[in-house]
C-alpha positions in Angstrom: 6.1 25.9 113.5 3.3 24.5 111.2 5.2 25.9 108.3 8.4 24.4 109.3 6.7 20.7 109.6 5.0 21.1 106.3 8.3 21.8 104.4 10.1 19.0 106.5 7.3 16.7 105.4 7.6 17.8 101.8 11.3 17.7 101.7 10.8 14.1 103.3 8.5 13.0 100.3 10.9 14.2 97.8 13.8 12.3 99.2 12.7 8.9 99.0 12.2 8.7 95.4 15.6 10.2 94.9 17.2 7.8 97.3 15.5 5.1 95.4 16.8 6.5 92.3 20.5 6.9 93.7 19.8 3.0 94.5 18.9 2.4 91.1 21.6 4.2 89.4 24.4 2.0 91.5 22.8 -1.0 90.1 22.8 0.1 86.4 25.8 -0.1 83.9 27.6 3.3 83.9 26.6 5.6 81.0 29.0 6.4 78.4 28.5 10.4 77.7 29.9 13.4 76.1 28.0 15.7 78.0 26.1 15.7 81.4 23.6 18.4 82.5 23.8 17.9 86.2 21.3 18.9 88.7 19.1 20.3 86.3 15.2 21.0 86.9 13.9 19.4 84.4 10.8 19.9 82.2 10.4 17.0 79.8 7.9 18.6 77.3 4.7 17.2 78.8 2.6 19.1 81.3 3.8 17.4 84.1 5.8 19.4 86.8 9.3 19.3 86.9 12.0 16.9 88.5 15.7 17.6 89.3 18.0 15.2 87.8 20.9 14.8 85.4 20.8 14.2 81.5 23.7 12.7 79.6 24.2 13.3 75.9 26.1 11.0 73.6 26.6 12.1 70.1 23.3 13.3 68.9 21.0 11.6 71.5 20.0 11.6 75.0 21.4 8.3 76.6 20.1 8.9 80.2 17.8 10.8 82.3 17.5 11.1 86.2 20.3 9.4 88.3 23.0 7.6 86.8 27.0 7.0 86.8 29.0 8.0 84.0 32.3 6.7 82.7 35.0 8.4 81.1 35.5 12.2 81.4 32.5 14.0 79.9 31.9 17.7 80.0 29.9 18.3 83.1 27.4 21.4 82.9 26.4 22.5 86.5 22.6 23.0 85.6 21.6 23.8 89.4 19.0 26.7 89.4 18.6 26.6 85.3 15.5 25.2 83.5 16.4 22.2 81.2 13.6 21.6 78.6 13.2 20.1 75.1 14.5 22.8 72.3 11.9 25.0 71.0 9.9 24.1 67.6 8.5 27.0 66.0 5.7 25.8 63.8 5.2 29.0 61.8 8.1 30.9 60.6 9.0 32.7 57.3 12.3 31.9 57.2 12.3 30.0 53.8 14.7 32.4 52.4 16.6 33.7 54.8 18.0 30.3 55.8 19.6 30.1 52.1 21.6 32.8 52.8 24.8 32.9 54.8 24.4 36.0 56.6 21.3 34.4 58.6 21.6 30.9 57.8 22.5 30.4 61.6 19.1 31.3 62.7 20.6 33.3 65.4 17.8 35.6 66.6 15.6 32.0 67.2 18.8 30.2 68.8 18.9 33.0 71.3 15.2 32.1 72.1 15.8 28.5 72.6 14.4 27.2 69.4 16.0 24.1 67.8 13.7 23.5 65.2 11.5 26.1 62.4 9.0 24.9 60.3 8.7 26.9 56.9 6.2 27.0 54.1 3.7 28.8 56.0 0.9 31.2 54.8 1.1 29.2 51.3 4.6 30.8 50.6 8.2 29.5 50.1 9.5 27.0 47.7 7.5 24.8 45.8 10.0 22.7 44.8 10.6 20.6 48.5 13.7 18.6 47.1 15.5 21.7 45.7 14.9 23.7 48.7 15.9 21.0 51.3 19.1 20.6 48.9 20.2 24.5 49.4 19.9 24.1 53.2 21.9 21.1 53.1 24.6 22.7 51.1 24.7 25.9 52.9 24.3 24.4 56.4 21.6 25.6 59.0 21.7 26.5 62.8 18.5 25.0 63.6 16.5 22.0 62.2 14.1 22.9 59.4 10.7 21.3 58.5 8.8 22.5 55.1 5.4 22.4 54.0 4.1 22.6 50.4 2.9 26.2 50.0 -0.4 26.7 48.5 0.1 30.0 47.0 3.5 28.7 45.4 2.0 26.1 43.6 -1.2 27.6 42.2 1.0 30.9 41.1 3.3 28.2 39.4 0.2 26.5 37.5 -2.3 29.3 37.2 -0.4 32.7 37.5 -2.1 35.2 40.2 -5.5 34.9 38.4 -9.0 35.1 40.2 -10.8 31.9 38.8 -11.5 28.4 40.0 -8.7 25.7 38.4 -9.7 23.8 35.5 -9.5 20.1 36.1 -6.0 19.8 34.0 -5.0 22.5 36.1 -6.1 21.0 39.5 -4.4 17.9 38.6 -1.2 19.5 37.9 -1.5 21.3 41.5 -2.3 18.2 43.2 0.9 16.6 41.2 3.0 19.4 42.7 1.9 18.7 46.2 2.2 15.0 46.0 5.7 15.3 44.8 6.3 18.0 47.5 5.2 15.4 50.0 7.2 12.5 48.7 10.0 14.7 49.1 9.6 15.1 52.7 7.2 18.0 53.4 5.3 17.4 56.5 1.9 18.9 55.2 0.3 21.6 52.9 0.0 24.9 53.9 -2.4 27.9 52.5 -2.7 31.6 53.2 -6.2 32.5 52.3 -5.8 36.4 52.4 -2.8 36.4 50.3 -2.4 35.8 46.3 -3.3 34.1 44.9 -4.2 31.7 47.2 -6.9 34.1 48.3 -8.9 33.4 44.8 -9.5 29.7 45.8 -12.4 28.1 46.5 -13.0 25.4 49.5 -13.1 22.6 47.0 -9.7 23.3 45.5 -8.4 23.1 49.1 -10.2 19.9 50.0 -8.7 18.2 46.8 -5.0 19.4 47.6 -5.5 18.6 51.1 -6.4 14.9 50.5 -3.2 14.6 48.6 -1.2 15.5 51.4 -3.3 13.5 53.9 -2.7 10.4 51.6 0.9 10.9 52.9 0.0 11.2 56.5 0.5 15.1 56.4 -1.3 17.7 57.7 -3.1 21.0 56.5 -2.1 24.6 58.1 -3.8 27.6 57.2 -3.9 31.3 57.5 -7.6 31.1 57.6 -9.5 33.5 55.1 -10.6 36.0 57.8 -9.5 36.6 61.3 -11.7 39.8 61.7 -15.6 40.1 62.0 -16.0 36.8 59.7 -13.6 34.8 61.7 -16.2 32.2 62.7 -17.0 31.5 59.2 -13.2 31.2 58.1 -12.9 28.6 61.1 -16.2 26.6 60.1 -14.3 26.5 56.6 -11.1 24.7 58.0 -13.4 22.2 59.7 -14.9 21.1 56.8 -11.8 20.7 55.1 -10.6 18.6 58.1 -14.1 16.7 57.7 -14.1 16.1 54.0 -10.4 15.4 53.2 -9.9 13.6 56.3 -7.0 15.3 57.4 -5.6 16.9 60.7 -6.1 20.8 60.7 -3.8 23.5 61.9 -5.1 26.9 62.5 -1.9 29.5 62.2 -1.3 32.6 64.6 -5.0 32.2 66.0 -6.5 35.7 66.8 -9.4 37.8 66.5 -7.8 41.1 64.7 -9.9 44.4 64.4 -11.8 46.2 66.9 -15.1 45.5 65.3 -14.4 41.9 65.9 -13.1 42.1 70.0 -15.5 39.8 71.6 -15.3 36.9 69.5 -12.6 35.1 71.1 -14.7 33.2 73.6 -16.9 31.9 70.5 -13.7 30.7 68.3 -12.9 28.9 71.4 -16.3 27.4 72.0 -16.4 26.2 68.4 -13.0 24.9 68.0 -13.4 23.0 71.6 -16.7 21.4 70.3 -14.8 20.3 67.1 -12.4 18.8 69.1 -15.0 17.1 71.2 -16.4 15.8 67.9 -13.3 14.0 67.0 -12.0 16.8 64.8 -7.8 16.9 65.2 -7.4 20.8 65.0 -5.0 22.6 66.6 -3.4 26.3 66.5 -0.4 28.4 67.5 0.0 31.9 68.5 2.5 34.5 69.0 2.0 36.6 72.5 1.7 40.1 70.9 -1.5 42.3 70.1 0.0 43.4 66.9 0.5 41.5 63.7 2.6 41.9 60.6 2.0 41.4 56.7 2.1 43.6 53.9 0.4 46.8 53.6 -1.5 45.9 50.2 -2.8 42.6 52.2 -3.9 45.0 54.8 -5.8 47.6 52.9 -6.1 46.7 49.4 -9.1 44.1 48.8 -8.2 40.9 47.0 -10.1 41.8 43.7 -7.9 44.3 42.9 -4.6 42.8 43.5 -5.1 40.2 40.9 -2.0 40.0 38.2 1.1 41.6 38.5 1.7 44.6 40.7 1.9 46.8 37.5 -1.9 45.6 36.7 -2.7 46.9 40.3 -1.2 50.4 39.4 -3.0 50.2 36.1 -6.5 49.8 38.4 -5.4 52.5 40.4 -5.2 54.9 37.0 -8.3 53.6 35.6 -11.1 56.2 35.4 -13.8 53.7 36.1 -11.9 51.3 38.7 -9.5 53.6 40.1 -12.2 55.7 42.2 -13.9 52.7 43.5 -10.5 50.8 44.5 -9.4 54.2 46.3 -12.9 54.4 48.1 -12.3 50.7 49.2 -8.6 51.5 50.5 -9.8 54.4 52.4 -12.5 52.7 54.1 -10.0 49.9 55.3 -7.7 52.7 56.4 -10.5 54.2 58.6 -11.3 50.8 60.0 -7.4 50.9 61.3 -8.2 54.2 63.3 -7.4 56.2 60.2 -4.2 54.6 60.1 -2.7 54.9 63.2 -2.8 51.5 64.0 -0.7 50.7 60.9 3.0 51.3 61.4 5.4 50.7 58.7 8.4 48.4 59.5 10.1 48.0 56.0 9.9 50.5 53.3 13.0 50.7 51.1 12.4 53.9 48.9 11.8 56.2 52.1 13.3 54.5 55.5 12.6 57.3 57.6 9.0 56.5 57.5 9.9 53.0 59.1 8.5 53.1 62.6 5.8 55.7 62.2 2.4 54.9 61.6 0.3 56.2 58.2 -1.6 58.9 60.5 1.5 60.4 61.5 3.4 59.9 58.2 0.7 61.6 56.3 0.7 64.6 58.9 4.6 65.0 58.5 3.8 65.0 54.7 0.9 67.1 54.7 -1.2 64.6 52.7 -3.9 61.9 53.7 -3.3 58.8 54.8 -5.0 57.5 51.5 -2.4 59.2 49.7 0.8 57.8 51.9 -1.0 54.4 51.2 -1.4 55.0 47.4 2.4 56.2 47.3 3.6 53.3 49.2 1.8 50.7 46.6 3.0 52.6 43.7 6.6 52.2 44.7 6.5 48.5 45.3 4.9 48.2 48.9 5.8 48.2 52.4 5.6 45.6 55.4 3.9 46.9 58.0 2.8 46.0 61.7 -0.7 46.2 62.6 -1.9 46.9 66.0 -5.4 45.0 65.8 -5.7 42.6 68.9 -7.0 42.9 72.4 -4.8 41.8 75.1 -7.3 40.0 77.1 -8.1 37.9 74.3 -4.9 37.0 73.2 -4.6 35.6 76.7 -7.5 33.4 76.6 -6.2 32.0 73.6 -3.0 31.2 75.4 -4.3 29.2 78.1 -6.0 26.8 75.3 -4.1 23.2 75.8 -4.1 23.0 72.1 -2.6 26.4 71.1 1.2 26.0 70.5 3.6 28.7 70.4 4.7 30.2 67.3 6.5 33.2 66.2 5.2 33.9 62.5 8.6 35.8 62.4 11.9 35.5 60.2 15.5 34.7 60.4 17.2 38.0 60.3 20.1 40.4 61.6 20.0 43.7 63.2 19.5 46.6 60.7 17.6 49.8 60.0 14.1 48.5 59.9 11.4 48.4 62.3 9.8 45.0 62.2 7.7 43.4 64.5 9.6 41.9 67.4 8.2 38.6 67.4 11.0 37.3 65.4 13.5 38.3 68.5 10.9 37.6 71.4 8.2 35.3 70.8 9.3 32.3 73.1 10.9 34.2 75.9 8.1 36.6 75.9 5.7 33.5 76.0 7.9 31.7 79.0 9.7 34.3 80.6 7.1 37.2 80.9 3.7 35.3 81.0 4.5 32.2 82.6 7.4 32.8 85.0 6.5 36.5 85.6 2.9 37.0 85.4 1.5 33.2 85.9 -0.9 33.5 83.2 -0.2 29.8 82.6 2.1 27.4 84.3 5.7 26.9 83.3 5.1 23.2 82.2 2.3 24.6 79.9 4.5 27.6 78.3 7.1 25.1 77.7 4.9 22.3 76.6 3.1 24.7 74.2 6.7 25.5 72.7 7.9 21.9 72.3 5.9 18.8 73.1 2.7 19.8 71.8 4.2 21.3 68.5 6.1 18.0 68.1 2.7 16.2 68.6 1.0 18.3 66.0 3.6 17.6 63.5 3.6 13.9 64.6 7.4 14.4 64.9 9.4 11.3 65.9 11.9 11.5 68.7 12.1 14.9 69.1 10.0 17.5 71.4 10.3 15.7 74.5 13.1 14.7 76.9 13.3 11.1 76.8 16.2 8.7 76.3 16.9 7.7 72.9 15.3 11.1 71.5 17.6 13.3 69.8 19.5 16.1 71.9 17.6 19.0 70.9 17.9 20.9 74.2 17.8 24.4 75.7 19.1 25.3 79.4 17.8 28.7 80.5 18.1 30.7 83.7 14.3 31.5 84.3 15.3 34.6 86.2 17.0 36.2 83.2 15.3 34.5 80.3 13.2 37.5 78.7 12.6 39.3 75.7 14.3 42.4 74.9 12.6 43.1 71.5 10.2 45.8 71.6 8.2 47.5 68.7 10.3 50.6 68.9 13.4 48.8 69.2 12.6 45.1 67.7 16.3 44.1 66.9 17.2 42.9 70.2 18.0 39.5 71.1 16.5 37.5 73.9 18.7 37.0 77.2 18.9 34.0 79.5 19.7 31.0 77.4 22.7 29.5 79.0 23.2 26.4 76.6 21.5 25.4 73.7 22.1 22.1 71.8 20.8 21.0 68.3 21.3 17.5 67.5 24.0 17.2 70.8 25.8 20.0 69.4 26.2 23.4 70.9 24.9 26.2 69.1 24.8 28.3 72.1 27.8 27.6 75.1 27.9 29.7 78.1 25.5 32.2 76.7 27.8 32.6 73.7 26.9 31.8 70.2 29.2 29.1 68.6 30.7 28.8 65.3 28.7 25.7 64.7 25.6 25.0 62.1 24.3 22.2 63.5 20.8 21.7 62.2 19.5 19.4 59.7 16.5 19.1 57.3 13.7 16.8 58.7 12.0 14.9 56.2 8.6 13.4 56.8 8.6 9.7 56.8 12.5 9.6 56.9 
């Protein structure tokens, strides 16, 4: 009886506002709409609990929310029991080049996760010529919106090549000019990848000088920081120093503590960032909800000092009678730190596809060789993409709960094939929201949705997107919370997420009743435009 009384009181409390909304709607002029999402459970991109109501879309904009009258004959989609939220914004992808190809420009593996905007130029990789990149995307068409950052590795390589030294004054000036032009052409910021070549050879002063150029245009600085392992705190101190000295807001890409020797540091990382934010530094981060990362084998096991120059130079070092033994010893030590190769799984290796999906230790046993010999063979034949199981599940969940941590995949536009890549390209958002929020309740659904919509829009300072508000662009995802889940696994990664019923990109349907449309409704989004 008490339970019935409580529910009745709760329902009564809910009815009053909706009655008031109905009366207000009757007094307002009818809304002209192309589509109406009716009876939707609306998560608006903030951290506020959901509300039940309707959303009207006209052309590429949201024209009404709540309760309202409509005129004409719009298409009405009954969203009873479905979640309606802003389309998700992936702050960290490596889709720069796949989006320029017709087989992957629809970005379907992201659409099925509810993603409507992707950010490229991450880890310092991607096109340095922003205007040319944008022109190519607009010519071919894209399935999601695209935002770009000026990539440091590409800029440095264009000016200096893959050299292990500081830039001259003239070279720094040329790099500053490239960053300046990229920002003028519409990039949202400047991005580095400080474990990769040639960015790994840069000193902090160089990064500050280039970050200042981005700051001048109102841009931000995103970084795959210099170390995510035992020296992670030092690496975070560096990005905070860049924030202070360049006067720029900063963003830590795919925040993590990687490597068993560093487990236990997540709490210290969080404390450091919280203190910096309290001190007024605008620092944020993003994360993918997995315990494995993915990158090249060379970046994982070969120290940076041996990676200078072209690939052929690296091979020559392996064969050098003086340098070679030292290099091989360093690689062997690195492999030992990855459980003797058991935590490094080959994802893509064209010379021998049968190795894909197997770890270095297993391949070595199969080939009757050592893991070091396998690593060297792969290096000699052009390298491989790998999946590295190096994170602790509890620490991953700790980062997930932080309100400044957005959701981002670190993946790429792709089609199913014979490779065995990281599942994050197919399942990041559905895993974070469907599994960790809806099922496991590690975080609330509103926080999970905010981490994928309103928060990344705030980090980018992206106007009129990331929230469900009247006048905002109609980037909207409608999903069934009962079936919205990731299906991609480490063993079978090429599986699309399920549960997205409708996906609107700039008011046009990219997914209609669970099926992909032929539309390419995405746009290039230029900073300041």
